[in-house]
C-alpha positions in Angstrom: -31.4 92.0 -35.6 -28.6 89.6 -36.7 -24.9 89.7 -36.1 -22.5 88.0 -38.6 -18.8 87.4 -38.4 -17.3 87.6 -41.9 -14.0 87.7 -43.5 -14.4 91.4 -44.0 -15.4 92.2 -40.4 -18.5 92.3 -38.2 -21.8 92.8 -40.0 -25.0 94.0 -38.3 -28.1 93.1 -40.2 -31.5 94.8 -39.6 -34.2 93.6 -42.0 -32.6 93.9 -45.5 -30.0 96.5 -44.4 -26.4 95.5 -43.6 -23.8 97.5 -41.8 -20.0 96.7 -41.8 -17.8 97.3 -38.7 -14.2 96.7 -39.8 -12.3 97.9 -36.8 -14.3 96.2 -34.0 -13.0 93.3 -32.0 -15.5 90.4 -32.1 -15.0 89.3 -28.5 -15.4 92.9 -27.1 -18.4 93.7 -29.3 -20.3 90.5 -28.5 -19.5 90.4 -24.8 -21.8 93.3 -23.9 -24.9 93.2 -21.8 -26.2 96.1 -23.9 -25.6 94.3 -27.3 -29.1 94.9 -28.7 -29.0 98.7 -28.0 -25.5 98.9 -29.4 -26.5 97.2 -32.6 -29.5 99.5 -32.9 -27.1 102.5 -32.7 -25.0 101.0 -35.5 -28.0 100.5 -37.7 -29.3 104.0 -37.1 -25.9 105.7 -37.5 -24.4 104.1 -40.6 -24.9 103.6 -44.3 -26.2 100.2 -45.4 -24.0 98.3 -47.9 -24.8 95.5 -50.3 -22.8 92.3 -50.8 -21.4 92.1 -47.3 -22.3 88.4 -46.8 -21.2 87.2 -50.2 -17.5 86.5 -49.4 -17.9 84.0 -46.7 -19.7 83.9 -43.3 -17.6 82.6 -40.5 -18.6 80.7 -37.3 -19.9 83.4 -34.9 -17.3 82.8 -32.2 -14.0 84.2 -31.0 -12.5 83.3 -27.6 -15.8 82.0 -26.2 -16.2 78.4 -25.1 -19.0 76.2 -26.3 -20.8 74.2 -23.7 -23.8 71.9 -24.0 -26.7 70.7 -21.9 -27.9 67.1 -22.2 -31.2 65.3 -21.7 -33.3 68.5 -21.6 -36.0 67.1 -23.9 -38.0 63.9 -23.2 -37.2 62.6 -26.7 -33.5 62.9 -25.8 -34.0 61.0 -22.6 -35.6 58.1 -24.4 -33.0 58.1 -27.1 -30.1 58.0 -24.6 -31.9 55.2 -22.6 -32.3 53.2 -25.8 -28.6 53.5 -26.8 -27.3 52.6 -23.3 -29.7 49.8 -22.3 -27.3 47.0 -23.2 -24.5 48.6 -21.1 -26.8 49.1 -18.1 -26.4 52.9 -18.3 -29.9 53.8 -19.4 -31.2 54.6 -15.9 -28.6 57.5 -15.5 -30.4 59.5 -18.2 -33.8 59.0 -16.6 -32.3 60.3 -13.3 -30.7 63.4 -14.9 -33.9 64.3 -16.7 -35.7 64.4 -13.4 -32.9 65.8 -11.2 -32.6 69.3 -10.0 -29.1 69.7 -11.4 -28.9 69.6 -15.2 -26.2 67.8 -17.2 -23.7 70.3 -18.5 -20.5 69.5 -20.3 -17.7 71.3 -22.2 -18.2 70.8 -25.9 -15.6 72.7 -27.9 -13.2 75.7 -28.0 -13.5 77.9 -31.1 -10.6 76.3 -32.9 -12.3 72.9 -33.0 -15.7 74.3 -34.1 -16.8 75.0 -37.7 -19.2 77.5 -39.3 -21.8 77.5 -42.0 -20.9 75.6 -45.1 -18.0 73.9 -43.4 -17.5 70.1 -42.9 -18.2 68.3 -39.6 -16.6 65.0 -38.8 -17.7 61.6 -37.6 -15.1 59.6 -35.5 -13.3 56.8 -37.2 -13.8 54.6 -34.1 -17.5 55.1 -34.0 -20.2 53.1 -35.9 -23.3 55.1 -35.0 -23.3 58.9 -35.5 -25.9 61.5 -35.6 -26.2 65.3 -35.7 -28.0 67.0 -32.8 -29.8 70.3 -33.7 -29.8 72.7 -30.8 -30.8 76.2 -30.0 -27.6 77.8 -28.7 -27.5 80.7 -26.2 -25.0 83.5 -26.5 -24.1 84.6 -23.0 -21.9 87.4 -21.8 -19.3 87.1 -19.1 -21.9 88.5 -16.5 -24.2 85.6 -17.3 -26.8 87.5 -19.4 -28.3 85.9 -22.5 -27.9 88.5 -25.3 -28.6 86.3 -28.4 -29.2 83.0 -30.0 -27.6 80.9 -32.7 -27.9 77.4 -34.2 -25.7 74.6 -32.9 -25.0 71.1 -34.2 -23.8 68.9 -31.4 -22.3 66.0 -33.4 -22.7 62.8 -31.3 -21.1 59.3 -31.5 -23.9 57.3 -30.1 -22.1 54.0 -30.3 -19.4 55.3 -28.0 -21.7 57.0 -25.5 -24.0 54.0 -25.6 -21.1 51.7 -24.6 -20.7 53.6 -21.4 -22.0 57.0 -20.3 -18.5 57.8 -18.9 -17.3 57.9 -22.5 -19.4 61.0 -23.2 -16.4 63.3 -23.7 -15.0 61.0 -26.4 -18.4 60.8 -28.0 -18.9 64.5 -28.0 -15.6 66.3 -28.0 -13.3 65.9 -31.0 -12.2 67.9 -34.0 -15.1 69.4 -36.0 -17.7 67.9 -33.7 -19.4 71.3 -33.2 -20.9 73.5 -35.8 -22.5 76.9 -35.1 -24.1 79.7 -37.2 -24.9 81.3 -39.5 -25.4 84.3 -37.3 -26.4 85.5 -33.8 -30.0 86.6 -33.5 -30.1 89.5 -31.1 -33.4 90.6 -29.6 -34.6 92.5 -26.5 -37.4 90.0 -26.0 -37.5 86.3 -25.1 -37.9 83.9 -28.1 -41.5 83.0 -28.7 -42.6 79.7 -27.1 -43.6 78.3 -30.5 -40.1 78.8 -32.0 -39.5 75.7 -34.2 -36.3 73.7 -34.7 -36.1 71.4 -37.8 -33.5 69.0 -39.0 -33.1 67.6 -42.6 -30.4 65.2 -43.8 -29.7 64.7 -47.4 -27.8 61.9 -49.1 -28.5 63.1 -52.7 -32.2 62.9 -51.6 -33.7 63.6 -48.2 -33.1 60.6 -45.9 -34.3 62.1 -42.6 -36.4 65.0 -41.3 -37.6 66.0 -37.9 -39.1 68.9 -36.1 -39.6 70.1 -32.5 -40.1 73.3 -30.6 -38.3 75.1 -27.8 -41.5 74.7 -25.7 -40.5 71.1 -25.3 -37.3 71.9 -23.3 -37.8 70.8 -19.7 -35.5 73.4 -18.1 -35.6 77.2 -18.5 -32.7 78.9 -20.2 -32.0 81.0 -17.1 -31.8 77.8 -15.0 -29.2 76.3 -17.4 -27.1 79.5 -17.4 -27.2 79.8 -13.6 -25.7 76.3 -13.2 -23.1 76.9 -16.0 -21.9 80.1 -14.2 -22.3 78.7 -10.7 -18.5 78.0 -10.1 -17.1 78.9 -13.6 -16.0 82.2 -15.1 -16.1 83.1 -18.7 -14.0 86.2 -19.4 -15.2 86.4 -23.0 -18.6 85.0 -22.5 -19.8 81.6 -23.7 -22.2 79.7 -26.0 -24.5 77.1 -24.5 -26.2 74.4 -26.6 -29.5 73.7 -24.9 -30.1 70.0 -25.9 -31.8 68.2 -28.7 -35.4 67.1 -29.2 -34.8 65.5 -32.6 -33.3 62.0 -32.5 -33.1 60.0 -35.8 -34.2 56.3 -35.6 -31.8 53.7 -34.2 -31.1 52.3 -37.6 -29.8 55.6 -39.0 -26.2 56.7 -39.0 -24.5 59.6 -40.8 -22.3 58.9 -43.8 -19.5 60.8 -45.6 -20.8 63.7 -47.8 -24.2 63.8 -46.1 -25.7 67.3 -46.0 -27.1 68.5 -42.7 -29.6 71.4 -42.6 -30.7 72.8 -39.2 -33.2 75.6 -39.2 -34.6 77.6 -36.3 -37.2 80.3 -36.6 -35.8 83.9 -36.6 -32.2 82.7 -36.8 -31.9 81.0 -40.2 -30.4 77.8 -41.5 -27.1 76.2 -40.6 -25.8 73.9 -43.4 -22.9 71.6 -43.0 -21.5 68.5 -44.8 -20.0 65.4 -43.3 -16.2 65.0 -44.0 
């Protein structure tokens, strides 16, 4: 099942049926260890309506924080080493890839994030910028994974490549995170062959890449355990799980580029560069 946040309220989708919940608080509804069962109850006890997604789908976030995991794919490790080799920081990424402790960092509050169809930004003080397509976990305040969405972890590679300590500036700025279009809620783990794809258009397609979640080095439970180890999330959180698709070093985003990230079972997140 899928959960949408819209201008009209919360929409529960089961197959081709859509159910509107107008008087439900997003944060309370999502932050529930029994979310799947609750959505089944909604689908079984309400009348399906048409046109509920036509007037605008919003980013599926309320008071949750967005965090991100880094260097969880081998391709990401290599990409980070390449961008940082002139600064002498490349070895740090090899170490974190092999380390017991994962790299986790705060990405964005809801007010800096954007949703489907919205514009993402590239920093004016950056010369090398890429999107990072990432499966994103939806986690309750108790630490339970209840759903999945798509995340775009926009990255200023020129800034992070200059010095790994500049990562917050390379990653955390206005409209640097996009999520959506929905939360995919299931009572089973995602299949290991779940595919992630990235396409970038500049009038025509200028880049495409594909990977699978079976290429992630760390388990989702491991990442969540470290995230919640000494930090509380009263409304739950979203955790981007890293990228396995890295455009070539001679590629950088430009204004008006269209970014399409698709993940099996969830859908496609489309954004444009501001």
